[in-house]
C-alpha positions as a Markdown table, in Angstrom:
| # | Residue | x | y | z |
|---|---|---|---|---|
| 1 | Met | 9.8 | -8.7 | 5.2 |
| 2 | Arg | 11.6 | -6.1 | 7.3 |
| 3 | Ala | 9.4 | -3.2 | 8.4 |
| 4 | Thr | 9.4 | -0.5 | 11.0 |
| 5 | Trp | 6.2 | 0.2 | 12.9 |
| 6 | Leu | 5.2 | 3.9 | 13.0 |
| 7 | Glu | 2.3 | 5.5 | 14.8 |
| 8 | Gly | -1.1 | 3.7 | 14.7 |
| 9 | Leu | -1.5 | 1.2 | 11.9 |
| 10 | Lys | 1.4 | 2.4 | 9.7 |
| 11 | Val | 4.6 | 0.6 | 8.8 |
| 12 | Arg | 7.6 | 1.7 | 6.8 |
| 13 | Val | 9.6 | -0.6 | 4.5 |
| 14 | Glu | 13.1 | -0.8 | 5.9 |
| 15 | Ser | 14.8 | -1.3 | 2.6 |
| 16 | Asp | 13.4 | 2.0 | 1.3 |
| 17 | Leu | 12.1 | 4.4 | 3.9 |
| 18 | Asn | 10.2 | 6.4 | 1.3 |
| 19 | Phe | 7.5 | 3.7 | 1.3 |
| 20 | Glu | 4.9 | 3.3 | 4.0 |
| 21 | Val | 1.9 | 1.0 | 4.3 |
| 22 | Leu | -1.2 | 2.0 | 6.2 |
| 23 | His | -4.3 | 0.2 | 7.3 |
| 24 | Tyr | -7.0 | 2.3 | 5.8 |
| 25 | Ser | -10.8 | 2.5 | 6.1 |
| 26 | Asp | -12.0 | 3.6 | 2.7 |
| 27 | Ser | -15.8 | 4.2 | 2.4 |
| 28 | Arg | -15.8 | 2.8 | -1.1 |
| 29 | Tyr | -15.1 | -0.7 | 0.3 |
| 30 | Glu | -16.9 | -2.8 | 2.9 |
| 31 | Lys | -13.6 | -4.1 | 4.5 |
| 32 | Leu | -10.4 | -2.5 | 5.6 |
| 33 | Thr | -7.9 | -1.7 | 2.9 |
| 34 | Ala | -4.1 | -1.3 | 2.9 |
| 35 | Glu | -2.7 | 1.9 | 1.3 |
| 36 | Val | 0.8 | 2.2 | -0.1 |
| 37 | Gln | 2.4 | 5.6 | 0.1 |
| 38 | Tyr | 5.6 | 6.9 | -1.5 |
| 39 | Lys | 7.1 | 10.0 | 0.0 |
| 40 | Gly | 3.8 | 10.6 | 1.9 |
| 41 | Gln | 1.7 | 10.4 | -1.3 |
| 42 | Pro | -0.8 | 7.6 | -1.8 |
| 43 | Ile | 0.2 | 5.5 | -4.9 |
| 44 | Ala | -1.7 | 2.2 | -4.5 |
| 45 | Gln | -4.4 | 0.5 | -2.4 |
| 46 | Ile | -5.2 | -3.1 | -1.9 |
| 47 | Asn | -8.8 | -4.1 | -1.0 |
| 48 | Gln | -10.2 | -7.4 | 0.2 |
| 49 | Asp | -13.9 | -7.0 | -0.7 |
| 50 | Arg | -13.8 | -10.1 | -2.9 |
| 51 | Gly | -12.0 | -12.1 | -0.2 |
| 52 | Val | -8.4 | -12.6 | 0.9 |
| 53 | Gly | -7.8 | -15.0 | -2.0 |
| 54 | Asn | -9.0 | -12.4 | -4.5 |
| 55 | Leu | -7.3 | -9.2 | -3.4 |
| 56 | Glu | -7.5 | -6.2 | -5.8 |
| 57 | Leu | -4.7 | -3.7 | -6.4 |
| 58 | Glu | -5.7 | -0.1 | -7.4 |
| 59 | Ile | -2.8 | 2.1 | -8.6 |
| 60 | Phe | -3.2 | 5.8 | -8.4 |
| 61 | Ala | -1.6 | 7.8 | -11.2 |
| 62 | Asp | -2.7 | 10.8 | -13.2 |
| 63 | Val | -1.6 | 9.6 | -16.5 |
| 64 | Glu | -2.6 | 12.7 | -18.4 |
| 65 | Asp | -0.2 | 15.0 | -16.5 |
| 66 | Ala | 2.6 | 12.9 | -15.2 |
| 67 | Val | 4.2 | 9.5 | -15.1 |
| 68 | Leu | 4.4 | 7.8 | -11.7 |
| 69 | Lys | 8.0 | 6.6 | -11.3 |
| 70 | Val | 9.1 | 4.8 | -8.1 |
| 71 | Pro | 11.9 | 2.3 | -7.3 |
| 72 | Leu | 10.6 | -1.1 | -8.3 |
| 73 | Ser | 12.2 | -3.1 | -5.5 |
| 74 | Gly | 10.8 | -0.8 | -2.8 |
| 75 | Phe | 7.4 | -0.8 | -4.5 |
| 76 | Leu | 7.2 | -4.6 | -4.7 |
| 77 | Gln | 8.3 | -4.9 | -1.1 |
| 78 | Ala | 5.6 | -2.4 | -0.1 |
| 79 | Ile | 3.0 | -4.3 | -2.0 |
| 80 | Ile | 4.0 | -7.6 | -0.4 |
| 81 | Leu | 3.9 | -5.9 | 3.0 |
| 82 | Ala | 0.5 | -4.4 | 2.3 |
| 83 | Lys | -0.8 | -7.9 | 1.3 |
| 84 | Glu | 0.5 | -9.4 | 4.5 |
| 85 | Phe | -0.9 | -6.5 | 6.5 |
| 86 | Ile | -4.4 | -6.8 | 5.1 |
| 87 | Ala | -4.5 | -10.6 | 5.3 |
| 88 | Glu | -4.0 | -10.6 | 9.0 |
């Protein structure tokens, strides 16, 4: 997976620079999470509280007001990158 490291614990998906993955410390979870952002807005988060073999994906969308529409290939690559990032 091709990615460009940015400041701190943030990487950008090279095939679609609108996607970024961040190591994230969310107080709702015991362990670090990986957050996927699209154009600077959080759209998904992966947590590993049930173990690396049982990762959970949380997708953020306000379904009452809008539809979340992002490029599928960039999103899938960002999710794969986030999984690799969190499993390190």
